[in-house]
C-alpha positions as CSV (number, residue, x, y, z in Angstrom):
1,X,-14.9,0.9,3.9
2,X,-11.3,0.2,5.0
3,X,-11.8,-3.6,4.5
4,X,-13.0,-3.0,1.0
5,X,-10.0,-0.8,0.1
6,X,-7.7,-3.5,1.5
7,X,-9.4,-6.2,-0.5
8,X,-9.1,-4.1,-3.6
9,X,-5.4,-3.6,-2.9
10,X,-4.9,-7.4,-2.5
11,X,-6.7,-8.0,-5.8
12,X,-4.4,-5.5,-7.5
13,X,-1.4,-7.3,-6.2
14,X,-2.8,-10.6,-7.4
15,X,-3.2,-9.1,-10.9
16,X,0.4,-8.0,-10.8
17,X,1.5,-11.4,-9.6
18,X,-0.3,-13.0,-12.5
19,X,1.8,-11.0,-14.9
20,X,5.1,-12.3,-13.3
21,X,4.4,-16.0,-13.0
22,X,3.5,-18.9,-15.3
23,X,-0.2,-19.8,-16.0
24,X,0.3,-23.1,-14.2
25,X,1.7,-21.4,-11.1
26,X,-1.2,-18.9,-11.1
27,X,-3.6,-21.9,-11.3
28,X,-2.0,-23.3,-8.1
29,X,-2.3,-19.9,-6.4
30,X,-6.0,-19.6,-7.4
31,X,-6.9,-23.1,-6.4
32,X,-5.3,-22.7,-3.0
33,X,-6.1,-19.1,-2.1
34,X,-9.4,-18.5,-3.8
35,X,-11.0,-22.0,-4.0
36,X,-9.5,-23.1,-0.7
37,X,-8.5,-26.5,-2.0
38,X,-6.0,-28.7,-0.2
39,X,-2.5,-29.3,-1.5
40,X,-3.4,-32.9,-2.2
41,X,-6.5,-31.9,-4.2
42,X,-4.4,-29.4,-6.3
43,X,-1.7,-32.0,-6.8
44,X,-4.2,-34.6,-8.1
45,X,-6.0,-32.1,-10.4
46,X,-2.8,-30.7,-11.9
47,X,-0.9,-34.0,-12.0
48,X,1.8,-32.7,-9.7
49,X,3.3,-34.1,-6.5
50,X,2.2,-32.5,-3.2
51,X,5.8,-31.5,-2.7
52,X,5.8,-29.6,-6.0
53,X,2.6,-27.8,-5.1
54,X,4.0,-26.8,-1.7
55,X,7.2,-25.5,-3.3
56,X,5.2,-23.5,-5.8
57,X,3.0,-22.0,-3.1
58,X,6.1,-21.1,-1.0
59,X,7.6,-19.3,-4.0
60,X,4.2,-17.6,-4.8
61,X,4.0,-16.3,-1.2
62,X,7.5,-14.8,-1.5
63,X,6.7,-13.2,-4.8
64,X,3.4,-11.8,-3.4
65,X,5.1,-10.3,-0.4
66,X,7.7,-8.7,-2.6
67,X,5.1,-7.2,-4.9
68,X,3.0,-6.1,-1.9
69,X,6.0,-4.3,-0.2
70,X,7.1,-2.7,-3.5
71,X,3.6,-1.4,-4.1
72,X,2.5,-0.3,-0.6
73,X,5.6,-0.2,1.6
74,X,4.6,0.9,5.1
75,X,1.5,2.7,4.0
76,X,-0.8,-0.3,4.3
77,X,-2.2,-0.6,7.8
78,X,-3.7,-3.9,9.0
79,X,-7.3,-4.1,10.2
80,X,-7.8,-3.9,13.9
């Protein structure tokens, strides 16, 4: 039950993230985090350099953490 609530929370944060980033950045996020594609695969599919993909992922992680902390603060406990 706790795992399900945490998964739902992460999905809510991803929905918020999508509102704050460009569609192409969200596509990078989805391809990496949901589809588990490599940086090289994403770069080829989106006609970007691997460095650009890495840069976007780094910025997305920062934005995700910020939204997560703003939403949950210290009330989100990790699974054991």
